[in-house]
TORMILO-135264 format. One record per residue: residue number from 1; residue in one letter; x, y, z of N, C-alpha, C in turn. Coordinates in steps of 0.2 Angstrom, whole numbers, m for minus. Layout:
BEGIN
{NUM; 'A'; {X; Y; Z}; {X; Y; Z}; {X; Y; Z}}
...
***
This chain:
BEGIN
{1; 'X'; {m72; 94; 31}; {m70; 90; 35}; {m68; 85; 28}}
{2; 'X'; {m63; 79; 26}; {m61; 73; 23}; {m64; 69; 24}}
{3; 'X'; {m68; 65; 22}; {m76; 60; 27}; {m72; 55; 21}}
{4; 'X'; {m72; 55; 15}; {m68; 51; 7}; {m75; 52; 2}}
{5; 'X'; {m80; 54; 5}; {m87; 56; 1}; {m85; 58; m7}}
{6; 'X'; {m79; 62; m6}; {m74; 66; m16}; {m73; 59; m17}}
{7; 'X'; {m69; 54; m16}; {m68; 49; m18}; {m72; 44; m21}}
{8; 'X'; {m76; 43; m16}; {m81; 36; m18}; {m89; 35; m16}}
{9; 'X'; {m91; 41; m20}; {m98; 45; m19}; {m103; 42; m20}}
{10; 'X'; {m103; 34; m25}; {m109; 29; m23}; {m107; 25; m22}}
{11; 'X'; {m104; 22; m19}; {m99; 17; m14}; {m100; 18; m6}}
{12; 'X'; {m103; 13; m6}; {m104; 11; 3}; {m100; 10; 7}}
{13; 'X'; {m96; 13; 14}; {m91; 12; 18}; {m95; 7; 23}}
{14; 'X'; {m93; 0; 24}; {m96; m5; 29}; {m87; m6; 32}}
{15; 'X'; {m90; m9; 41}; {m87; m7; 45}; {m79; m15; 45}}
{16; 'X'; {m71; m12; 42}; {m68; m15; 38}; {m67; m26; 44}}
{17; 'X'; {m68; m24; 49}; {m67; m31; 53}; {m69; m36; 51}}
{18; 'X'; {m78; m32; 50}; {m84; m38; 53}; {m83; m41; 44}}
{19; 'X'; {m80; m35; 38}; {m82; m38; 31}; {m74; m45; 30}}
{20; 'X'; {m71; m43; 35}; {m63; m46; 35}; {m67; m52; 35}}
{21; 'X'; {m71; m54; 39}; {m72; m60; 45}; {m77; m63; 41}}
{22; 'X'; {m79; m61; 37}; {m83; m63; 31}; {m80; m64; 25}}
{23; 'X'; {m76; m62; 24}; {m70; m63; 21}; {m73; m62; 13}}
{24; 'X'; {m75; m53; 14}; {m76; m48; 11}; {m82; m51; 4}}
{25; 'X'; {m88; m52; 8}; {m93; m54; 1}; {m95; m49; m1}}
{26; 'X'; {m96; m50; m8}; {m98; m46; m12}; {m91; m39; m16}}
{27; 'X'; {m85; m42; m12}; {m81; m37; m18}; {m77; m44; m20}}
{28; 'X'; {m76; m40; m26}; {m76; m48; m31}; {m68; m43; m34}}
{29; 'X'; {m66; m50; m38}; {m58; m47; m40}; {m57; m46; m45}}
{30; 'X'; {m58; m38; m45}; {m58; m36; m52}; {m53; m28; m50}}
{31; 'X'; {m49; m25; m55}; {m45; m17; m55}; {m51; m12; m51}}
{32; 'X'; {m49; m8; m46}; {m53; m4; m45}; {m48; 1; m38}}
{33; 'X'; {m51; 5; m35}; {m48; 9; m28}; {m52; 8; m23}}
{34; 'X'; {m48; 9; m18}; {m50; 5; m12}; {m48; 11; m7}}
{35; 'X'; {m51; 13; m3}; {m49; 17; 7}; {m52; 14; 12}}
{36; 'X'; {m49; 17; 17}; {m51; 14; 22}; {m51; 22; 27}}
{37; 'X'; {m59; 22; 32}; {m59; 28; 34}; {m61; 27; 41}}
{38; 'X'; {m59; 30; 47}; {m62; 30; 54}; {m67; 35; 55}}
{39; 'X'; {m72; 27; 55}; {m80; 30; 59}; {m75; 34; 65}}
{40; 'X'; {m74; 29; 70}; {m74; 33; 77}; {m66; 30; 80}}
{41; 'X'; {m63; 33; 83}; {m58; 34; 86}; {m57; 28; 91}}
{42; 'X'; {m52; 27; 94}; {m53; 19; 99}; {m47; 26; 104}}
{43; 'X'; {m42; 21; 105}; {m36; 25; 111}; {m32; 32; 106}}
{44; 'X'; {m34; 37; 110}; {m33; 42; 103}; {m24; 45; 106}}
{45; 'X'; {m19; 44; 110}; {m13; 42; 114}; {m9; 38; 108}}
{46; 'X'; {m9; 40; 102}; {m4; 36; 97}; {3; 33; 97}}
{47; 'X'; {3; 36; 102}; {12; 35; 105}; {7; 25; 110}}
{48; 'X'; {5; 28; 112}; {0; 21; 117}; {m2; 15; 113}}
{49; 'X'; {m5; 18; 107}; {m7; 13; 102}; {m2; 8; 96}}
{50; 'X'; {3; 13; 97}; {8; 8; 96}; {11; 3; 99}}
{51; 'X'; {12; 5; 104}; {17; 3; 109}; {12; m2; 113}}
{52; 'X'; {5; m3; 114}; {2; m8; 114}; {3; m15; 111}}
{53; 'X'; {2; m12; 103}; {4; m17; 99}; {11; m21; 100}}
{54; 'X'; {13; m18; 99}; {21; m18; 100}; {23; m22; 105}}
{55; 'X'; {19; m25; 109}; {19; m28; 116}; {14; m37; 114}}
{56; 'X'; {10; m36; 109}; {8; m40; 108}; {10; m47; 105}}
{57; 'X'; {7; m54; 108}; {13; m59; 107}; {13; m60; 98}}
{58; 'X'; {11; m59; 94}; {13; m56; 89}; {17; m55; 86}}
{59; 'X'; {17; m47; 87}; {24; m44; 88}; {30; m47; 89}}
{60; 'X'; {28; m49; 96}; {38; m52; 98}; {37; m58; 96}}
{61; 'X'; {33; m62; 94}; {36; m67; 90}; {37; m69; 86}}
{62; 'X'; {37; m64; 81}; {40; m62; 72}; {45; m59; 75}}
{63; 'X'; {48; m55; 77}; {52; m53; 82}; {59; m58; 83}}
{64; 'X'; {57; m64; 88}; {59; m68; 89}; {60; m73; 82}}
{65; 'X'; {55; m74; 78}; {56; m76; 73}; {62; m75; 67}}
{66; 'X'; {64; m71; 68}; {69; m66; 66}; {73; m67; 68}}
{67; 'X'; {75; m65; 74}; {82; m68; 77}; {84; m77; 77}}
{68; 'X'; {79; m79; 78}; {82; m86; 78}; {84; m91; 71}}
{69; 'X'; {81; m89; 68}; {82; m90; 59}; {87; m89; 57}}
{70; 'X'; {89; m82; 59}; {96; m79; 58}; {102; m85; 62}}
{71; 'X'; {101; m85; 69}; {107; m92; 73}; {104; m98; 69}}
{72; 'X'; {96; m100; 67}; {98; m107; 64}; {103; m106; 58}}
{73; 'X'; {102; m102; 54}; {104; m102; 46}; {114; m102; 47}}
{74; 'X'; {115; m97; 51}; {123; m96; 53}; {126; m103; 57}}
{75; 'X'; {122; m106; 60}; {122; m113; 65}; {123; m120; 62}}
{76; 'X'; {121; m120; 54}; {119; m124; 49}; {124; m124; 44}}
{77; 'X'; {127; m116; 43}; {133; m117; 37}; {128; m112; 30}}
{78; 'X'; {122; m114; 31}; {118; m108; 26}; {121; m102; 25}}
{79; 'X'; {121; m99; 29}; {123; m90; 27}; {124; m87; 36}}
{80; 'X'; {127; m84; 35}; {131; m80; 39}; {127; m74; 42}}
{81; 'X'; {126; m69; 35}; {119; m65; 39}; {114; m64; 35}}
{82; 'X'; {110; m70; 36}; {103; m68; 32}; {98; m73; 36}}
{83; 'X'; {92; m68; 37}; {87; m70; 43}; {79; m69; 40}}
{84; 'X'; {75; m71; 42}; {68; m71; 41}; {65; m65; 38}}
{85; 'X'; {68; m60; 41}; {65; m53; 41}; {66; m53; 33}}
{86; 'X'; {71; m53; 29}; {71; m50; 25}; {64; m55; 18}}
{87; 'X'; {62; m60; 22}; {57; m66; 19}; {52; m59; 17}}
{88; 'X'; {48; m55; 19}; {43; m51; 17}; {44; m43; 20}}
{89; 'X'; {43; m40; 14}; {45; m36; 14}; {37; m29; 18}}
{90; 'X'; {33; m35; 18}; {29; m30; 19}; {25; m30; 31}}
{91; 'X'; {27; m37; 32}; {26; m38; 39}; {31; m40; 42}}
{92; 'X'; {39; m38; 40}; {46; m38; 45}; {44; m34; 49}}
{93; 'X'; {49; m36; 56}; {46; m31; 60}; {49; m25; 61}}
{94; 'X'; {56; m24; 55}; {57; m21; 53}; {57; m14; 50}}
{95; 'X'; {53; m16; 45}; {46; m12; 41}; {40; m9; 47}}
{96; 'X'; {39; m15; 50}; {34; m14; 53}; {37; m5; 58}}
{97; 'X'; {42; m6; 59}; {45; 1; 63}; {45; 7; 58}}
{98; 'X'; {45; 7; 54}; {45; 14; 48}; {37; 15; 45}}
{99; 'X'; {35; 8; 48}; {27; 10; 46}; {21; 12; 51}}
{100; 'X'; {24; 13; 56}; {23; 17; 62}; {22; 22; 64}}
{101; 'X'; {26; 27; 60}; {24; 33; 58}; {18; 36; 53}}
{102; 'X'; {18; 31; 51}; {9; 32; 45}; {4; 33; 55}}
{103; 'X'; {6; 31; 61}; {2; 32; 66}; {4; 39; 66}}
{104; 'X'; {9; 39; 70}; {12; 46; 70}; {6; 51; 64}}
{105; 'X'; {8; 51; 59}; {5; 58; 57}; {m3; 58; 57}}
{106; 'X'; {m7; 57; 59}; {m15; 54; 61}; {m15; 61; 65}}
{107; 'X'; {m21; 67; 63}; {m23; 72; 66}; {m27; 72; 71}}
{108; 'X'; {m26; 74; 76}; {m31; 72; 79}; {m32; 76; 86}}
{109; 'X'; {m39; 80; 86}; {m38; 84; 91}; {m47; 84; 94}}
{110; 'X'; {m46; 83; 102}; {m53; 82; 107}; {m56; 74; 104}}
{111; 'X'; {m54; 73; 100}; {m56; 63; 98}; {m58; 67; 89}}
{112; 'X'; {m59; 70; 89}; {m58; 73; 81}; {m54; 71; 76}}
{113; 'X'; {m56; 70; 70}; {m52; 68; 65}; {m51; 75; 59}}
{114; 'X'; {m49; 77; 57}; {m49; 83; 50}; {m49; 80; 44}}
{115; 'X'; {m47; 73; 44}; {m47; 70; 41}; {m49; 60; 41}}
{116; 'X'; {m53; 59; 41}; {m53; 54; 43}; {m52; 47; 37}}
{117; 'X'; {m50; 48; 30}; {m49; 44; 27}; {m40; 41; 27}}
{118; 'X'; {m37; 38; 31}; {m30; 37; 33}; {m27; 34; 26}}
{119; 'X'; {m31; 31; 23}; {m29; 25; 18}; {m30; 28; 12}}
{120; 'X'; {m29; 28; 6}; {m34; 26; m1}; {m27; 22; m7}}
{121; 'X'; {m29; 19; m9}; {m24; 12; m15}; {m28; 10; m21}}
{122; 'X'; {m25; 6; m23}; {m27; 5; m30}; {m25; m2; m30}}
{123; 'X'; {m29; m6; m36}; {m27; m13; m34}; {m30; m15; m44}}
{124; 'X'; {m25; m19; m45}; {m28; m24; m50}; {m34; m29; m50}}
{125; 'X'; {m34; m33; m42}; {m38; m34; m40}; {m42; m35; m30}}
{126; 'X'; {m47; m31; m34}; {m48; m27; m27}; {m50; m35; m19}}
{127; 'X'; {m53; m40; m22}; {m55; m43; m17}; {m46; m45; m14}}
{128; 'X'; {m40; m46; m18}; {m36; m49; m14}; {m32; m44; m12}}
{129; 'X'; {m33; m37; m13}; {m30; m30; m10}; {m34; m31; m3}}
{130; 'X'; {m40; m33; m1}; {m42; m34; 4}; {m42; m36; 10}}
{131; 'X'; {m40; m43; 6}; {m38; m50; 10}; {m31; m47; 15}}
{132; 'X'; {m28; m43; 8}; {m19; m43; 12}; {m20; m35; 17}}
{133; 'X'; {m25; m31; 18}; {m26; m27; 21}; {m27; m29; 28}}
{134; 'X'; {m31; m35; 27}; {m32; m39; 34}; {m27; m43; 35}}
{135; 'X'; {m25; m47; 30}; {m21; m53; 33}; {m14; m53; 33}}
{136; 'X'; {m10; m46; 30}; {m5; m49; 27}; {m2; m48; 20}}
{137; 'X'; {3; m45; 18}; {4; m43; 14}; {3; m35; 9}}
{138; 'X'; {1; m32; 15}; {2; m27; 12}; {6; m21; 18}}
{139; 'X'; {8; m15; 15}; {14; m13; 20}; {11; m7; 24}}
{140; 'X'; {4; m6; 24}; {m2; m3; 28}; {m4; m8; 35}}
{141; 'X'; {m1; m16; 36}; {m2; m21; 40}; {m2; m18; 48}}
{142; 'X'; {3; m15; 49}; {5; m15; 56}; {1; m8; 57}}
{143; 'X'; {1; m4; 55}; {m3; 2; 58}; {m13; m1; 57}}
{144; 'X'; {m12; m5; 54}; {m21; m6; 52}; {m22; m10; 58}}
{145; 'X'; {m17; m15; 59}; {m19; m21; 65}; {m17; m17; 71}}
{146; 'X'; {m14; m14; 72}; {m12; m6; 78}; {m19; m3; 80}}
{147; 'X'; {m21; 0; 75}; {m25; 3; 75}; {m32; m1; 79}}
{148; 'X'; {m32; m7; 77}; {m39; m11; 76}; {m38; m13; 85}}
{149; 'X'; {m34; m16; 84}; {m32; m17; 93}; {m33; m13; 98}}
{150; 'X'; {m30; m5; 98}; {m31; 0; 103}; {m39; 3; 100}}
{151; 'X'; {m44; m4; 97}; {m54; m2; 97}; {m55; 4; 93}}
{152; 'X'; {m51; 6; 87}; {m53; 9; 81}; {m58; 8; 76}}
{153; 'X'; {m64; 10; 75}; {m69; 8; 72}; {m67; 10; 63}}
{154; 'X'; {m62; 6; 60}; {m62; 7; 52}; {m67; 4; 48}}
{155; 'X'; {m70; 10; 42}; {m72; 7; 37}; {m70; 5; 30}}
{156; 'X'; {m72; 0; 29}; {m67; 2; 18}; {m73; 1; 14}}
{157; 'X'; {m70; 2; 11}; {m75; 4; 2}; {m69; 3; m2}}
{158; 'X'; {m73; 0; m6}; {m69; 0; m15}; {m73; 0; m20}}
{159; 'X'; {m70; 3; m25}; {m73; 5; m31}; {m74; 1; m38}}
{160; 'X'; {m75; m2; m40}; {m71; m6; m45}; {m73; m4; m54}}
{161; 'X'; {m69; m3; m55}; {m71; m4; m63}; {m65; 2; m66}}
{162; 'X'; {m65; 7; m60}; {m61; 14; m64}; {m52; 13; m66}}
{163; 'X'; {m51; 8; m66}; {m45; 7; m68}; {m44; 1; m75}}
{164; 'X'; {m49; 0; m76}; {m51; m5; m83}; {m48; m2; m87}}
{165; 'X'; {m44; m2; m93}; {m42; m1; m99}; {m46; m1; m104}}
***
């Protein structure tokens, strides 16, 4: 089974939500690689995971902001075809729709996952990147938020120094 140990052999995996709530203590602003691992799946109907997230006040408010900003810019004469979905390449709802395919690609059989590591990345600043994973600014935000909302337990791990030149 792919559990991430081969990528992070000496690094501890810690539950992601409590780490984020504590603002990632011990994660330094240094280059490195990071990953997310599923400790335990929550809701296993992946379409239900996506649907539940899309009905949150956050997601519906974001879509409304995109529509209403376009109306405002048109009504004020500032722009005919511009709205705030263009302000963020990572958290706009249009991007979210494409990112939900990441959830659909998760393989799960009888609550077991053949690979528990849905994401590995690298960054020039691990502390900044973990904050982006939690609060916005990362392409995986919507899938992460949807899984957490569906009671999936995700663990994070970072390994510093691997990208230093």
